[in-house]
C-alpha positions in Angstrom: -7.9 14.9 13.9 -4.0 14.3 13.8 -2.6 12.6 10.7 -2.5 8.6 9.8 -2.1 7.6 6.3 0.1 10.2 4.3 1.5 10.3 0.8 3.7 12.4 -1.1 2.5 14.4 -4.7 4.9 15.8 -7.5 5.3 18.6 -5.2 8.3 18.8 -3.2 7.0 20.3 -0.6 3.5 19.0 -0.4 1.8 15.7 1.2 -2.0 14.1 1.2 -2.8 13.1 4.6 -5.8 11.5 6.1 -7.1 11.5 9.6 -5.6 9.1 12.2 -7.7 6.2 13.9 -10.7 7.3 15.7 -11.0 10.7 14.3 -14.4 12.6 13.7 -13.0 14.0 11.0 -12.3 12.5 7.7 -11.8 15.1 5.6 -8.3 14.5 3.4 -5.8 17.4 3.4 -3.3 18.9 0.9 -0.7 20.1 3.1 2.4 22.2 2.5 5.1 21.5 4.8 7.2 24.4 3.4 5.1 26.7 5.9 2.6 24.4 7.8 -0.4 25.5 5.8 -3.5 23.7 4.3 -3.7 24.3 0.6 -7.2 22.3 0.1 -9.2 20.2 2.0 -11.3 17.1 0.3 -14.5 16.0 1.9 -16.6 12.9 1.2 -15.6 10.1 2.9 -17.4 8.7 6.3 -15.1 6.6 7.9 -11.4 6.7 8.2 -9.4 6.8 5.2 -6.8 3.6 4.8 -5.0 3.9 1.5 -4.0 6.7 -0.6 -2.1 6.3 -4.1 -0.9 9.4 -6.0 -0.9 9.0 -9.6 3.0 8.7 -10.8 1.8 11.3 -14.0 -0.8 13.6 -13.1 -2.4 15.5 -10.2 -5.1 12.7 -9.4 -5.3 10.4 -6.7 -7.2 7.6 -4.9 -8.5 7.1 -1.7 -10.0 4.1 -0.1 -11.9 4.2 3.3 -13.6 1.9 5.8 -17.0 3.5 4.7 -16.3 0.8 1.7 -15.8 3.4 -1.2 -13.0 4.3 -3.5 -12.9 7.9 -4.3 -11.2 9.4 -7.1 -9.8 13.3 -6.7 -7.9 16.0 -8.4 -5.3 17.6 -6.2 -6.8 21.1 -8.3 -10.4 21.0 -7.1 -11.6 20.1 -3.7 -14.7 18.3 -5.7 -15.1 14.3 -6.1 -14.1 13.3 -9.2 -15.8 9.8 -8.8 -16.4 6.8 -7.0 -16.5 3.2 -6.9 -18.2 1.4 -3.9 -16.9 -2.0 -2.7 -17.6 -4.4 0.3 -15.1 -5.4 2.3 -14.5 -7.7 5.5 -11.3 -6.0 6.8 -9.9 -2.7 5.0 -10.0 -1.7 1.4 -6.6 -1.1 -0.6 -5.9 0.6 -4.1 -2.8 1.0 -6.7 -2.1 2.8 -9.5 0.2 1.2 -12.0 3.1 3.5 -12.9 1.6 4.6 -16.0 -1.1 6.1 -14.3 -3.7 4.4 -16.9 -4.7 1.7 -14.6 -5.7 1.4 -10.7 -6.2 -1.9 -8.8 -8.8 -2.3 -5.8 -9.6 -5.5 -3.7 -13.3 -5.1 -3.2 -13.5 -9.0 -1.3 -11.6 -11.5 -0.1 -9.0 -13.0 -2.6 -10.4 -10.9 -5.2 -8.7 -8.3 -7.6 -10.2 -6.1 -10.4 -8.3 -3.8 -12.4 -9.9 -0.6 -13.9 -9.0 1.8 -16.8 -8.8 5.2 -15.1 -10.4 6.7 -18.2 -13.8 4.5 -18.0 -13.6 3.5 -14.9 -17.7 4.1 -14.8 -18.1 0.9 -16.6 -16.5 -1.4 -14.4 -13.6 -3.3 -14.5 -12.0 -4.3 -17.8 -10.5 -7.6 -15.8 -11.4 -9.4 -12.7 -8.8 -12.0 -10.9 -9.5 -14.5 -8.3 -6.4 -15.0 -6.6 -6.3 -16.7 -3.5 -8.2 -20.0 -2.4 -11.4 -19.8 0.0 -10.7 -19.5 3.8 -12.4 -18.2 7.0 -13.8 -14.4 6.1 -10.9 -11.7 6.0 -8.1 -14.2 5.7 -7.5 -13.6 2.2 -8.7 -10.0 2.2 -5.8 -8.2 0.3 -4.7 -4.8 2.9 -1.7 -3.7 0.4 -1.7 -3.3 -3.4 1.6 -2.1 -5.3 2.2 -2.6 -9.3 5.8 -3.1 -10.4 7.8 -0.9 -12.1 7.2 -2.5 -15.3 3.5 -3.5 -14.8 4.0 -6.6 -15.3 3.5 -8.1 -11.8 1.8 -7.1 -8.4 2.6 -7.4 -4.7 -0.7 -8.2 -2.8 -0.5 -8.1 1.1 -2.3 -10.3 3.1 -2.7 -10.3 7.0 -0.6 -13.6 7.3 0.9 -13.8 3.8 2.1 -11.9 0.5 1.3 -13.0 -3.0 3.2 -11.8 -6.0 1.0 -12.1 -9.1 1.0 -11.7 -13.1 -0.9 -8.3 -13.6 -2.2 -9.9 -16.9 -3.2 -13.4 -16.1 -3.8 -13.0 -12.4 -2.1 -16.4 -11.7 -0.2 -16.1 -8.1 3.4 -16.5 -9.0 4.6 -16.9 -5.7 3.4 -16.6 -1.8 5.7 -15.4 1.0 4.7 -16.7 4.4 5.2 -14.1 7.1 5.7 -15.8 10.4 4.3 -15.6 13.4 4.9 -13.3 16.9 4.2 -15.7 19.4 2.2 -14.8 22.5 0.6 -11.7 20.6 -2.6 -12.0 18.9 -2.9 -8.7 17.8 -3.4 -8.2 14.1 -1.2 -6.0 12.1 -1.6 -4.6 8.7 1.7 -5.2 6.7 2.5 -3.6 3.4 5.4 -5.0 1.0 7.6 -2.8 -1.4 9.3 -3.3 -4.7 12.6 -2.1 -5.0 12.9 0.6 -8.2 14.6 -2.1 -10.5 12.0 -4.8 -9.8 14.6 -7.0 -8.3 13.8 -7.2 -4.9 10.3 -7.3 -2.5 10.6 -6.1 1.4 7.8 -6.6 3.6 7.4 -5.8 7.4 7.2 -8.8 9.7 4.9 -9.7 13.0 8.4 -10.8 14.4 9.8 -7.0 14.5 12.2 -7.9 11.2 11.9 -6.8 7.7 12.1 -9.7 5.1 13.7 -9.2 1.4 13.0 -11.7 -1.3 14.6 -11.7 -4.8 11.6 -11.4 -7.1 13.5 -13.9 -10.0 14.1 -16.5 -7.7 12.1 -16.1 -5.1 14.7 -17.0 -2.3 14.8 -14.8 1.1 18.0 -12.9 1.0 17.8 -10.4 4.0 16.6 -10.2 7.3 16.7 -6.5 9.0 16.3 -6.8 12.9 16.5 -4.0 15.4 13.2 -2.4 15.5 11.5 -1.2 18.8 7.6 -1.9 17.8 6.7 -4.4 14.5 7.7 -2.5 11.6 4.0 -2.4 9.1 5.1 0.1 6.8 8.1 -0.4 4.4 8.7 1.8 1.5 11.4 1.8 -1.2 12.3 5.6 -2.3 11.4 5.1 -6.2 14.9 7.0 -7.2 17.1 6.5 -4.4 19.0 3.7 -2.3 17.0 4.3 0.5 14.3 2.2 2.7 11.7 3.9 5.1 10.2 2.2 7.7 7.3 3.2 10.4 6.9 0.5 13.1 4.2 0.1 15.9 6.3 1.8 18.9 6.0 5.1 16.8 9.7 4.7 15.4 10.5 6.1 12.1 13.7 4.6 10.2 15.5 5.2 7.1 17.5 2.7 5.9 20.8 2.3 3.0 20.8 -1.7 2.2 23.9 -3.3 2.1 25.5 -4.6 -1.3 26.1 -8.2 0.0 22.8 -9.9 -1.2 23.7 -12.4 2.1 21.3 -12.5 4.8 21.9 -9.4 7.0 20.9 -8.7 10.5 20.5 -4.8 12.0 19.2 -1.9 10.5 
């Protein structure tokens, strides 16, 4: 079954992982990397899990699957704690806020729904229509992340990144990703805030990583040198370190430069 989507837990030597593409087993696994032993299994999804999100405060976590469901779990028990059904044209995405009190999900193109973790069964307490209508799937959010101060959300579409006001739902800025000429295959990207919310990073179809200043909205860096397309970019929450996974199977650890001038190279 391999390992696809992965999320760190609050334990330094344990992670959550989902099965990779086209696996026959969609069980989530709680893995001890210290002795390579599975601590617990979480069964319930009937299709590939494409998003995992750990609560920043508790042992609760969320999973989003192509079976059009969002499931709520707790690391301390194998039983599913709750479920929200969604309708997605591409793949669902889910994210906790930094206090672990609210989670956001995108059930359809350009729609963002906010739920109170303590009363999610009552439905969303706020719904935002954040993107214009277009071809089916063009405005589906494939990745979500709250800023560390909880005021903004970055939502990744197939060809662009939206910076959204988490309170009002209006789009603050749109960052367009360049196309990779001669390649029609679609890749889903995610974007990441720096721990101080000053910068936004994202992989790009032209095999680079783009960095924008979240205040001025200007692009301040472009890192190249990846063999594949860097689809997954994560900024460490407490370190000046960026982890990058690309489509060629590469994993890179990067230390951003002090200079805010555009740079190239990894």
